[in-house]
C-alpha positions as CSV (number, residue, x, y, z in Angstrom):
1,X,110.7,103.5,48.2
2,X,112.7,100.8,50.0
3,X,111.2,98.5,52.6
4,X,113.5,96.9,55.2
5,X,112.7,93.7,57.0
6,X,114.7,92.8,60.2
7,X,114.8,89.1,61.3
8,X,116.7,87.2,64.0
9,X,119.4,84.8,63.0
10,X,118.5,81.3,64.2
11,X,120.6,78.2,65.0
12,X,120.0,75.2,62.7
13,X,120.3,72.7,65.4
14,X,117.4,73.9,67.6
15,X,116.0,77.1,65.9
16,X,117.0,79.2,68.9
17,X,117.9,82.9,68.5
18,X,121.7,83.3,68.2
19,X,121.7,87.0,69.0
20,X,122.5,87.8,65.4
21,X,120.3,89.8,63.0
22,X,119.6,89.9,59.3
23,X,118.2,92.7,57.2
24,X,116.6,92.5,53.8
25,X,115.9,95.8,52.0
26,X,113.7,95.4,48.9
27,X,113.8,97.8,46.0
28,X,112.0,97.8,42.6
29,X,114.6,95.5,41.0
30,X,116.8,94.1,43.8
31,X,117.1,92.9,47.4
32,X,120.0,93.9,49.6
33,X,120.7,91.5,52.5
34,X,123.0,92.0,55.4
35,X,123.6,89.5,58.2
36,X,125.4,90.0,61.5
37,X,126.3,86.6,63.1
38,X,127.5,85.8,66.6
39,X,128.7,82.8,68.5
40,X,131.0,81.5,65.8
41,X,134.4,79.9,66.0
42,X,137.2,82.5,65.4
43,X,139.2,81.8,62.2
44,X,136.5,79.6,60.6
45,X,135.8,80.2,56.9
46,X,132.1,80.9,56.3
47,X,129.9,81.3,53.3
48,X,126.5,82.9,53.1
49,X,123.9,81.4,50.7
50,X,120.8,82.7,49.2
51,X,117.8,80.3,49.0
52,X,115.2,82.2,47.0
53,X,111.6,81.1,46.7
54,X,110.4,83.1,43.7
55,X,106.9,81.6,44.0
56,X,106.2,81.1,47.7
57,X,102.6,80.1,46.8
58,X,104.1,77.0,45.2
59,X,105.6,75.8,48.4
60,X,104.3,72.5,49.8
61,X,103.0,74.3,52.9
62,X,102.1,77.8,51.8
63,X,103.6,80.4,54.2
64,X,106.3,77.9,55.3
65,X,108.8,77.5,52.6
66,X,112.0,75.6,53.5
67,X,113.8,72.4,53.4
68,X,112.2,71.0,56.5
69,X,108.5,71.6,55.5
70,X,108.6,71.8,51.7
71,X,108.5,69.1,49.1
72,X,112.2,69.4,48.1
73,X,111.8,67.0,45.2
74,X,112.4,68.4,41.7
75,X,108.7,69.0,41.3
76,X,108.5,71.0,44.6
77,X,111.6,73.0,43.7
78,X,110.1,73.8,40.3
79,X,106.7,74.7,41.8
80,X,108.2,77.2,44.3
81,X,110.8,78.3,41.7
82,X,113.6,77.8,44.2
83,X,117.1,79.1,43.5
84,X,120.3,78.5,45.5
85,X,123.4,80.5,45.1
86,X,126.4,82.0,47.0
87,X,126.0,85.5,48.4
88,X,129.5,86.0,49.9
89,X,132.1,84.5,52.1
90,X,134.3,85.7,55.0
91,X,136.5,84.6,57.9
92,X,135.1,84.8,61.5
93,X,136.7,87.6,63.6
94,X,138.6,86.8,66.8
95,X,135.5,87.7,68.9
96,X,133.3,85.1,67.1
97,X,131.3,87.6,65.1
98,X,131.0,88.1,61.3
99,X,129.2,90.6,59.1
100,X,128.0,89.7,55.6
101,X,126.4,91.7,52.8
102,X,124.9,90.5,49.5
103,X,122.7,91.6,46.7
104,X,120.1,89.8,44.6
105,X,119.3,91.6,41.4
106,X,116.2,90.7,39.5
107,X,117.0,88.6,36.4
108,X,120.8,89.1,36.8
109,X,123.3,86.6,38.3
110,X,125.9,89.2,39.5
111,X,128.6,86.5,39.2
112,X,127.1,84.4,42.0
113,X,128.0,80.8,42.1
114,X,124.6,79.4,41.3
115,X,123.9,75.8,42.4
116,X,120.6,75.9,40.7
117,X,118.6,78.9,39.4
118,X,114.9,79.6,39.6
119,X,113.1,76.8,37.6
120,X,116.7,75.7,36.8
121,X,117.4,78.9,34.9
122,X,120.4,81.2,35.2
123,X,119.1,83.6,37.9
124,X,118.5,83.6,41.6
125,X,115.8,86.3,41.7
126,X,113.2,86.2,38.9
127,X,110.2,87.3,40.9
128,X,109.3,90.9,41.8
129,X,111.5,91.6,44.9
130,X,108.4,92.3,47.0
131,X,107.0,88.8,46.2
132,X,110.1,86.6,46.8
133,X,110.8,84.7,50.1
134,X,114.5,84.9,50.8
135,X,116.4,82.6,53.2
136,X,120.0,83.2,54.0
137,X,122.1,80.3,55.3
138,X,125.5,80.5,57.0
139,X,127.7,77.5,56.2
140,X,130.9,76.8,58.1
141,X,133.9,75.3,56.2
142,X,135.9,74.8,59.4
143,X,139.2,76.6,60.0
144,X,140.2,78.9,57.1
145,X,143.0,77.7,54.9
146,X,145.5,79.8,53.0
147,X,145.6,81.0,49.4
148,X,143.5,79.2,46.7
149,X,142.0,76.8,49.2
150,X,140.7,79.8,51.3
151,X,139.3,81.4,48.2
152,X,137.4,78.2,47.4
153,X,136.2,77.9,51.0
154,X,134.8,81.4,50.8
155,X,133.1,80.9,47.4
156,X,131.9,77.3,46.9
157,X,129.3,75.1,48.5
158,X,131.0,72.5,50.8
159,X,134.5,73.3,49.6
160,X,137.7,72.5,51.4
161,X,135.9,71.7,54.6
162,X,138.1,71.1,57.7
163,X,137.0,68.5,58.6
164,X,133.4,68.9,57.4
165,X,131.0,71.6,56.3
166,X,127.9,72.4,58.3
167,X,125.0,74.8,57.9
168,X,125.0,76.6,61.3
169,X,122.7,79.6,61.2
170,X,119.9,81.1,59.0
171,X,117.4,83.9,58.7
172,X,114.0,84.0,56.9
173,X,112.7,87.0,55.0
174,X,109.1,86.5,53.9
175,X,107.5,88.7,51.3
């Protein structure tokens, strides 16, 4: 039986509700995540990133995992078994909205670009899907470029930024 969690999409600058929504549906061996974003710049290239806390009890402030309130040293990352990887990428529609979808499979990498895996392994999700805390982060790469540069913008962390990349919005899905 699947359990779906709905959370607001928040602005990184002031934590205000952007009007967007994110859903995380947890199954026995995977988590499906969708995010509907609003208030974006039409034509911008965006990536969606998974930040997975496979052991939320290992966070510096239990119940509040995240880069602002957690010990993001190597020891803190190892303790919470944090993993960071690309979910997907897309270009913002002319009305400033965007929809994303991504999947986290337990002990599989699904060809995600993984910045670092849980406990620096090869996977984003190593915990039971019911136990992991999943943050999704929307990163802007500025106006979308063409061809290979656009593919890189939609795939890689801080790639081909015009003029710079910025984390704009996020949602938190607690276990």
